[in-house]
C-alpha positions as CSV (number, residue, x, y, z in Angstrom):
1,M,-103.9,-31.8,-28.9
2,T,-102.3,-28.6,-30.5
3,I,-100.1,-25.6,-29.1
4,Q,-101.2,-22.1,-30.1
5,Q,-99.2,-20.1,-29.1
6,F,-101.1,-15.8,-28.6
7,R,-99.0,-12.9,-30.2
8,L,-99.4,-9.7,-28.9
9,P,-101.7,-7.4,-30.9
10,D,-102.6,-3.7,-31.4
11,V,-104.8,-3.5,-29.3
12,G,-106.5,-0.1,-31.9
13,E,-104.2,1.9,-31.1
14,G,-101.7,0.9,-34.2
15,L,-99.0,0.5,-32.1
16,T,-95.3,-1.0,-31.9
17,E,-95.0,-2.0,-28.3
18,A,-96.3,-3.1,-24.9
19,E,-95.3,-3.5,-22.0
20,I,-95.8,-7.6,-20.0
21,V,-97.8,-5.9,-16.5
22,T,-99.7,-8.6,-14.9
23,W,-99.7,-12.8,-15.5
24,R,-103.3,-13.4,-15.0
25,V,-102.4,-17.0,-15.4
26,A,-99.7,-19.0,-14.2
27,P,-98.3,-22.5,-16.4
28,G,-100.9,-25.5,-15.6
29,D,-103.8,-23.0,-15.3
30,P,-107.3,-23.9,-17.1
31,V,-108.6,-21.1,-19.9
32,R,-111.6,-20.9,-21.1
33,L,-112.3,-18.5,-24.5
34,N,-112.3,-14.7,-23.4
35,D,-110.8,-14.9,-20.0
36,V,-108.4,-12.4,-19.1
37,L,-104.4,-14.2,-19.2
38,V,-102.5,-10.1,-19.0
39,E,-102.5,-7.1,-18.6
40,I,-100.3,-4.9,-20.9
41,E,-99.1,-1.0,-21.0
42,T,-98.9,0.8,-24.2
43,A,-97.6,4.0,-24.3
44,K,-101.2,5.3,-23.8
45,S,-103.2,3.0,-21.3
46,L,-103.8,-0.2,-19.5
47,V,-105.4,-2.4,-21.9
48,E,-106.7,-6.8,-20.5
49,L,-106.4,-8.9,-23.3
50,P,-108.2,-11.9,-23.0
51,S,-107.5,-15.5,-24.2
52,P,-108.9,-16.1,-28.0
53,Y,-108.9,-20.7,-27.5
54,D,-110.5,-23.1,-24.5
55,G,-107.7,-24.7,-23.0
56,V,-104.4,-25.2,-20.2
57,V,-101.8,-22.8,-20.1
58,Q,-98.3,-24.9,-21.1
59,S,-96.2,-21.3,-20.5
60,L,-95.8,-17.2,-20.3
61,L,-92.8,-16.5,-23.2
62,V,-92.1,-13.3,-21.9
63,D,-92.0,-12.4,-17.9
64,E,-93.9,-9.1,-16.2
65,G,-91.9,-5.8,-16.1
66,Q,-91.1,-7.2,-20.5
67,T,-90.9,-4.4,-23.9
68,V,-92.9,-7.4,-26.2
69,D,-93.2,-5.3,-30.3
70,V,-96.6,-6.2,-30.6
71,G,-97.0,-9.5,-33.3
72,S,-94.6,-11.7,-30.4
73,P,-95.5,-14.4,-28.9
74,I,-96.5,-13.8,-25.5
75,I,-97.7,-17.1,-24.0
76,A,-98.8,-21.0,-25.3
77,I,-101.8,-22.3,-24.3
78,R,-102.4,-26.2,-24.9
79,V,-106.1,-26.5,-26.8
80,D,-107.2,-30.0,-26.1
81,S,-109.5,-30.8,-29.4
82,E,-109.1,-29.6,-33.6
83,A,-112.2,-28.1,-32.8
84,D,-110.6,-25.0,-30.8
85,A,-107.4,-24.5,-33.0
86,T,-107.3,-22.3,-36.1
87,P,-107.6,-24.6,-39.5
88,D,-104.4,-23.9,-40.9
89,D,-102.6,-25.2,-37.1
90,T,-104.1,-28.0,-36.3
91,T,-101.2,-30.1,-36.8
92,G,-99.5,-27.9,-33.8
93,T,-96.4,-27.5,-35.9
94,R,-97.5,-23.6,-36.8
95,A,-98.1,-22.4,-33.4
96,A,-96.5,-18.6,-34.7
97,E,-98.4,-17.8,-36.8
98,P,-101.0,-14.8,-36.8
99,T,-104.1,-16.9,-34.7
100,T,-108.1,-17.0,-35.5
101,V,-110.8,-17.7,-35.3
102,P,-114.6,-18.3,-36.7
103,H,-115.1,-14.8,-37.9
104,P,-119.4,-14.3,-38.2
105,V,-121.1,-15.1,-41.5
106,G,-121.8,-12.6,-44.3
107,A,-118.8,-10.7,-46.8
108,A,-118.1,-8.1,-44.4
109,A,-116.5,-10.7,-42.2
110,A,-114.7,-11.5,-45.6
111,E,-113.1,-8.8,-45.3
112,R,-112.7,-8.1,-42.1
113,T,-109.3,-7.5,-41.1
114,A,-107.7,-9.6,-37.8
115,V,-106.6,-7.3,-35.6
116,L,-108.0,-6.4,-32.0
117,V,-107.4,-9.0,-28.6
118,G,-108.7,-12.8,-29.7
119,Y,-108.3,-12.4,-33.5
120,G,-104.6,-12.1,-33.9
121,V,-102.8,-9.9,-35.3
122,S,-100.5,-9.4,-39.1
123,A,-98.1,-12.1,-39.5
124,Q,-95.5,-9.2,-41.2
125,E,-92.9,-7.7,-38.7
126,P,-93.0,-4.7,-36.9
127,T,-91.9,-2.2,-39.5
128,R,-89.1,0.2,-36.7
129,R,-85.9,-1.2,-36.0
130,R,-86.1,-3.9,-32.7
131,R,-84.5,-2.3,-29.7
132,R,-81.5,-4.3,-28.4
133,R,-81.7,-5.3,-24.9
134,A,-80.6,-7.4,-22.5
135,L,-83.4,-9.9,-22.3
136,S,-82.7,-10.8,-25.5
137,A,-79.6,-12.4,-24.8
138,R,-81.3,-13.6,-21.4
139,S,-84.0,-16.0,-24.1
140,A,-80.2,-17.1,-26.1
141,D,-78.3,-17.9,-23.1
142,T,-81.5,-20.2,-21.9
143,A,-82.3,-22.0,-24.9
144,R,-82.8,-26.4,-24.0
145,P,-80.2,-28.5,-25.0
146,A,-82.9,-29.9,-27.3
147,D,-83.2,-26.8,-29.3
148,T,-79.6,-26.6,-29.9
149,A,-78.7,-30.2,-31.4
150,R,-81.1,-29.8,-33.7
151,S,-80.1,-29.5,-37.7
152,A,-79.8,-25.7,-39.4
153,D,-82.4,-26.9,-41.5
154,T,-84.8,-28.0,-38.9
155,A,-83.6,-25.4,-36.3
156,R,-85.2,-22.9,-38.8
157,S,-88.4,-23.9,-39.6
158,A,-89.1,-25.0,-36.2
159,D,-88.1,-21.5,-34.4
160,T,-91.2,-20.3,-34.3
161,A,-93.1,-23.8,-34.1
162,R,-91.1,-25.0,-30.6
163,V,-93.2,-23.1,-27.3
164,P,-90.4,-22.3,-25.1
165,H,-89.9,-24.2,-21.6
166,P,-89.8,-21.5,-18.8
167,S,-86.1,-21.3,-18.0
168,R,-87.1,-21.5,-14.3
169,P,-89.8,-22.7,-12.5
170,P,-92.9,-20.5,-11.8
171,V,-92.9,-18.6,-9.1
172,L,-96.7,-19.5,-7.2
173,T,-98.1,-16.2,-6.3
174,K,-100.9,-13.6,-6.6
175,P,-101.1,-10.8,-9.8
176,P,-100.8,-8.1,-6.3
177,L,-97.9,-9.5,-5.1
178,R,-96.4,-9.3,-8.1
179,K,-97.2,-5.7,-8.8
180,L,-95.5,-5.2,-4.7
181,A,-92.3,-7.0,-6.5
182,K,-92.1,-5.3,-9.5
183,D,-92.0,-1.8,-7.9
184,L,-89.5,-2.8,-5.2
185,G,-87.5,-4.3,-7.9
186,V,-87.3,-7.5,-6.8
187,E,-87.1,-11.0,-9.3
188,L,-89.5,-13.5,-7.5
189,A,-87.3,-16.0,-9.0
190,E,-84.9,-15.2,-5.9
191,V,-87.2,-15.1,-3.3
192,R,-87.5,-18.2,-1.2
193,G,-91.2,-18.8,-0.3
194,S,-92.5,-19.9,2.9
195,G,-96.5,-20.1,2.1
196,P,-97.6,-23.4,1.4
197,D,-96.1,-25.6,-1.4
198,G,-93.5,-23.0,-1.6
199,R,-95.9,-20.2,-2.1
200,V,-94.3,-16.4,-1.3
201,T,-95.3,-14.6,0.4
202,R,-95.4,-10.9,0.9
203,Q,-93.4,-10.9,4.1
204,D,-90.8,-12.9,1.8
205,V,-91.3,-10.3,-0.5
206,L,-90.0,-7.7,2.1
207,D,-88.0,-9.3,3.9
208,H,-85.5,-10.2,1.0
209,T,-86.4,-6.4,-0.2
210,A,-84.4,-5.8,3.3
211,R,-81.8,-8.8,3.0
212,R,-81.0,-6.7,-0.7
213,V,-80.9,-3.4,1.2
214,L,-79.2,-3.9,4.7
215,P,-75.8,-5.6,5.1
216,T,-75.5,-9.3,5.9
217,P,-73.9,-8.8,9.6
218,G,-69.8,-10.2,8.9
219,A,-70.1,-9.8,5.5
220,P,-66.3,-10.0,4.4
221,G,-65.8,-6.9,2.0
222,L,-69.2,-5.1,1.5
223,A,-68.3,-1.7,2.9
224,A,-65.5,-1.7,0.2
225,Q,-68.0,-2.8,-2.2
226,S,-70.9,-0.5,-0.8
227,A,-68.1,2.6,-1.2
228,A,-67.2,1.9,-5.1
229,Q,-70.9,1.2,-5.1
230,S,-72.1,5.5,-4.0
231,S,-69.2,7.7,-3.8
232,W,-71.6,9.6,-1.4
233,S,-72.3,6.6,0.8
234,T,-72.1,8.1,4.4
235,A,-69.9,5.3,6.1
236,S,-68.0,2.1,5.4
237,T,-68.7,0.1,8.7
238,A,-70.8,-2.8,8.2
239,D,-73.9,-1.4,10.2
240,D,-74.5,2.0,7.5
241,A,-77.1,1.3,4.9
242,V,-76.1,2.1,1.5
243,R,-77.5,4.3,-0.6
244,Q,-77.1,4.5,-4.4
245,D,-78.2,6.1,-7.7
246,E,-82.0,4.3,-8.7
247,R,-82.0,3.9,-12.9
248,V,-85.8,4.2,-14.0
249,P,-86.6,1.9,-17.2
250,V,-88.3,4.9,-19.7
251,R,-91.4,3.1,-20.8
252,G,-94.8,3.2,-21.6
253,V,-96.7,6.8,-21.1
254,R,-93.5,8.1,-19.9
255,K,-91.9,7.7,-22.4
256,A,-94.8,8.2,-24.6
257,T,-94.6,12.3,-23.0
258,A,-91.0,12.2,-23.1
259,A,-91.2,12.4,-27.0
260,A,-94.1,14.3,-27.7
261,M,-92.8,16.8,-25.7
262,V,-89.9,17.1,-27.1
263,A,-91.7,17.2,-30.5
264,S,-93.8,19.8,-29.1
265,A,-91.6,21.9,-27.7
266,F,-88.9,22.3,-31.2
267,T,-91.6,21.6,-33.5
268,A,-94.3,24.8,-32.7
269,P,-92.4,27.9,-31.5
270,H,-94.2,28.6,-27.9
271,V,-96.0,32.1,-26.7
272,T,-97.0,32.0,-23.4
273,E,-99.6,35.1,-21.8
274,F,-100.1,35.3,-18.5
275,L,-103.4,36.9,-16.6
276,T,-104.1,37.5,-12.7
277,V,-107.8,37.8,-12.3
278,D,-110.8,37.6,-9.4
279,V,-112.3,34.2,-9.7
280,T,-114.6,35.6,-6.8
281,G,-117.8,35.2,-8.7
282,T,-116.2,31.9,-9.6
283,V,-115.9,30.5,-6.3
284,E,-119.2,31.4,-5.1
285,L,-120.6,29.4,-8.1
286,V,-118.9,26.5,-7.2
287,D,-120.0,26.7,-4.1
288,R,-123.4,26.7,-5.1
289,L,-123.2,24.5,-7.2
290,R,-122.0,21.7,-4.2
291,K,-125.3,22.6,-3.0
292,D,-127.8,22.5,-6.0
293,P,-129.3,19.4,-4.9
294,A,-128.8,18.7,-9.3
295,F,-125.4,17.7,-8.8
296,A,-125.5,15.6,-5.6
297,G,-122.9,13.6,-6.1
298,V,-121.0,15.1,-8.3
299,R,-117.6,17.4,-7.6
300,V,-117.5,20.8,-8.7
301,G,-114.4,22.8,-8.6
302,P,-113.0,25.9,-10.5
303,L,-111.2,23.6,-12.9
304,L,-115.7,22.6,-14.2
305,V,-115.7,26.9,-14.7
306,A,-112.4,27.2,-16.8
307,S,-113.7,24.8,-18.8
308,L,-117.0,26.3,-18.9
309,A,-114.7,29.9,-19.6
310,L,-112.2,28.0,-22.2
311,L,-115.4,26.5,-23.8
312,D,-117.0,30.0,-24.7
313,A,-113.9,31.4,-25.6
314,V,-113.2,28.8,-28.5
315,R,-116.9,30.2,-29.3
316,N,-116.3,33.1,-29.7
317,H,-112.8,32.6,-31.2
318,P,-113.0,29.5,-33.1
319,D,-109.2,29.9,-35.1
320,I,-107.7,28.8,-31.7
321,N,-109.0,25.5,-31.5
322,A,-107.1,25.0,-34.6
323,R,-104.0,22.8,-35.5
324,W,-101.1,22.9,-38.6
325,D,-100.4,21.1,-41.3
326,Q,-96.8,20.9,-41.5
327,E,-97.7,18.6,-44.7
328,N,-100.0,20.3,-46.0
329,Q,-99.0,23.8,-45.0
330,E,-102.5,24.1,-43.7
331,I,-104.4,25.2,-40.6
332,V,-107.2,23.3,-39.6
333,R,-109.7,24.4,-38.3
334,F,-111.1,22.2,-36.1
335,A,-115.2,21.3,-36.1
336,D,-115.1,20.0,-33.0
337,V,-114.0,21.4,-29.3
338,N,-112.5,18.0,-27.5
339,L,-110.6,19.4,-25.0
340,G,-108.2,17.5,-23.5
341,I,-107.9,17.2,-19.4
342,A,-104.1,16.7,-18.7
343,A,-103.7,14.5,-15.0
344,A,-101.4,13.2,-13.4
345,T,-101.8,9.1,-12.9
346,P,-99.2,7.1,-10.7
347,R,-98.3,5.6,-14.5
348,G,-97.1,9.6,-16.2
349,L,-99.3,12.3,-18.0
350,L,-102.6,11.5,-19.8
351,V,-104.7,14.4,-22.1
352,P,-107.5,12.7,-22.0
353,N,-110.4,14.6,-23.7
354,L,-113.8,14.9,-24.6
355,K,-115.2,14.3,-27.8
356,A,-117.5,17.3,-28.4
357,S,-117.4,19.3,-24.9
358,Q,-119.6,22.1,-27.0
359,D,-122.9,20.8,-26.9
360,L,-122.7,19.7,-22.9
361,S,-124.8,21.2,-20.5
362,V,-123.1,21.8,-17.1
363,R,-123.6,19.1,-15.2
364,E,-122.8,17.6,-18.5
365,L,-119.6,18.2,-18.5
366,A,-118.7,18.2,-15.3
367,V,-120.5,14.4,-14.8
368,A,-117.7,13.7,-17.9
369,L,-115.1,15.6,-16.1
370,N,-115.1,13.3,-13.0
371,E,-115.3,10.5,-14.7
372,L,-112.7,10.9,-17.0
373,T,-110.2,11.8,-14.2
374,V,-110.6,8.9,-12.6
375,S,-111.0,6.7,-14.9
376,A,-107.5,8.3,-15.7
377,R,-105.5,7.8,-12.8
378,E,-106.9,4.2,-11.9
379,G,-105.5,3.3,-15.6
380,R,-109.0,2.6,-17.1
381,T,-108.8,4.8,-19.9
382,R,-110.1,4.1,-22.9
383,P,-107.9,4.3,-26.5
384,A,-109.9,6.4,-27.3
385,D,-110.2,8.9,-25.2
386,L,-106.8,9.5,-25.1
387,A,-107.0,11.3,-29.5
388,G,-107.9,13.4,-31.1
389,G,-107.5,16.0,-28.8
390,T,-108.4,19.7,-30.1
391,I,-107.3,22.8,-26.7
392,T,-106.2,21.3,-23.6
393,I,-106.7,22.9,-19.9
394,T,-104.3,21.6,-17.0
395,N,-104.7,22.7,-13.7
396,I,-101.4,23.4,-11.9
397,G,-103.9,24.6,-8.9
398,V,-104.2,22.3,-7.0
399,F,-100.8,21.5,-6.4
400,G,-100.2,24.8,-4.9
401,I,-98.9,26.5,-7.8
402,D,-99.7,29.7,-8.8
403,A,-98.3,29.8,-12.9
404,G,-96.4,27.8,-15.2
405,T,-96.3,27.5,-18.8
406,P,-96.8,24.6,-20.4
407,I,-96.2,23.0,-23.6
408,L,-98.5,22.4,-26.3
409,N,-99.7,18.9,-26.3
410,P,-98.8,17.9,-29.9
411,G,-100.7,18.9,-32.5
412,E,-103.2,21.2,-30.7
413,A,-102.6,25.1,-31.2
414,A,-103.3,26.3,-27.3
415,I,-103.2,25.1,-23.8
416,L,-104.5,27.3,-21.1
417,C,-103.0,26.4,-16.9
418,L,-105.3,27.3,-14.2
419,G,-103.2,27.9,-11.4
420,A,-103.9,27.7,-7.6
421,V,-106.7,30.4,-6.4
422,R,-105.3,32.2,-3.8
423,R,-107.3,35.0,-1.4
424,T,-105.0,38.1,-1.9
425,P,-105.8,42.0,-1.1
426,W,-107.6,43.3,-4.8
427,V,-108.4,46.8,-5.0
428,V,-112.8,47.3,-5.7
429,N,-114.5,50.7,-5.8
430,E,-111.1,52.1,-5.0
431,Q,-110.4,50.2,-1.4
432,V,-108.4,46.8,-1.1
433,V,-110.7,44.4,-0.3
434,P,-109.6,40.1,0.1
435,R,-110.9,38.6,-2.6
436,W,-110.2,35.0,-3.9
437,T,-107.6,35.1,-6.9
438,T,-105.3,32.5,-9.6
439,Q,-103.0,33.6,-12.3
440,L,-103.7,31.9,-15.4
441,S,-101.4,31.1,-18.6
442,L,-101.7,30.6,-21.7
443,S,-99.4,29.0,-24.2
444,F,-99.8,28.5,-28.0
445,D,-98.6,28.3,-31.2
446,H,-97.5,31.2,-32.8
447,R,-97.3,30.3,-35.7
448,L,-101.1,30.0,-36.3
449,V,-102.0,31.9,-33.4
450,D,-101.0,35.9,-33.0
451,G,-100.7,38.2,-30.1
452,E,-104.3,38.9,-30.6
453,L,-105.8,36.1,-30.9
454,G,-103.7,34.6,-27.7
455,S,-104.4,38.0,-25.7
456,R,-108.6,38.1,-26.7
457,V,-108.7,34.1,-25.9
458,L,-107.2,35.3,-22.7
459,A,-109.1,38.3,-21.7
460,H,-112.0,36.8,-22.3
461,V,-111.1,33.1,-20.0
462,G,-110.8,35.7,-17.5
463,R,-113.3,37.1,-17.8
464,F,-115.9,34.4,-17.6
465,L,-114.3,33.3,-14.3
466,E,-114.6,37.1,-13.0
467,D,-118.4,37.2,-13.7
468,P,-119.7,33.3,-15.3
469,M,-123.0,34.7,-14.7
470,W,-122.2,37.0,-17.7
471,G,-120.7,33.7,-19.5
472,L,-123.3,31.6,-18.8
473,A,-125.9,33.4,-20.0
474,M,-124.2,34.1,-23.6
475,R,-123.2,30.5,-23.8
């Protein structure tokens, strides 16, 4: 019998850390090879990690909500037979070494780099400096007495071999309830379970939240404490609710987006141009496509036509589909148009892209847009879909916003912003008539896109939206 530690792998994105979102197992649970152990959130997507072993969960080494570095042990699994252990780890004394499963036979297999789920990770520590967290102090305070009693040499040699016990008993509950507790900021270990065998129920979490937020009748000094914590508290009586500022850790997608936007805003000189256009033809085309049997079950909207317009503009003005290579002082013109679609999700802003979108038919593009946006909002975006974008479109019109000045997605030369489509007065043949209109804005990197090119691209998109049949005939 051996104890195997599964380290957080590089899931193929080249990232250095991830957040533990939801454990799918608990200590004592039996697991089989490829059973899902945990759901993690990287700076790009949610990923499920499968088990590389058959065995029984010994302990969870990282709490939900904690961010850990790639290569850090996250779970210990008791393997019942030596056949399930790695060749160098049959004694259980090297549990912290990177774990592997047998490679397929062949020369190619022998050269395989073990970086993906189930194959372990590099034994090297991440090169970037580890972030200092309060959790590190907690892990030091909860060391077992048996561990502290070891000699210095023994402790150093066994530091990665021992399997730390949880500092508190595991909480009996289900993953959806763990997520609810996380969203409410509740430590499940502090909640008294009222269910069978002490299991924590949904009502237990809600009751605990209510007791934490609302004052307890007769609690001494509560009003004074509330006033000290919140300078804008409405009153100091024990019957008033306590209002406090909230601090939300910045991590995952939001952290990566913030860093990317700052880098983009202070690296590329942004220029934004605006154009108001009559999109009545686009609205009519959308209505026709929705009634077309060939588009049955496919969501069609102005974003589809705007995407077609941008693709056509790139076909006619390929210099807009490029990036600035600062290191080599070169302009890189992309061969394909990997069209990025900015999507607002519960986890923050994501910009997945459609590879070689210039080759898609109208229906194929509509289907791909649907799949891309739905998967992004459900947290199922693949890491590959978030890399390699060449030009982006963002639709703020869905929020009723008329126009904006979007920041470039790093590594791209332009981003098109589609505003709300509204019924407004418009001059047609010297007469004012109601028409469907929208405002377009195009932000571009002025290092490689001058005013003329940016203006031509925006005007081309506008003409396509005004007369989409003309645009489709030119494809």
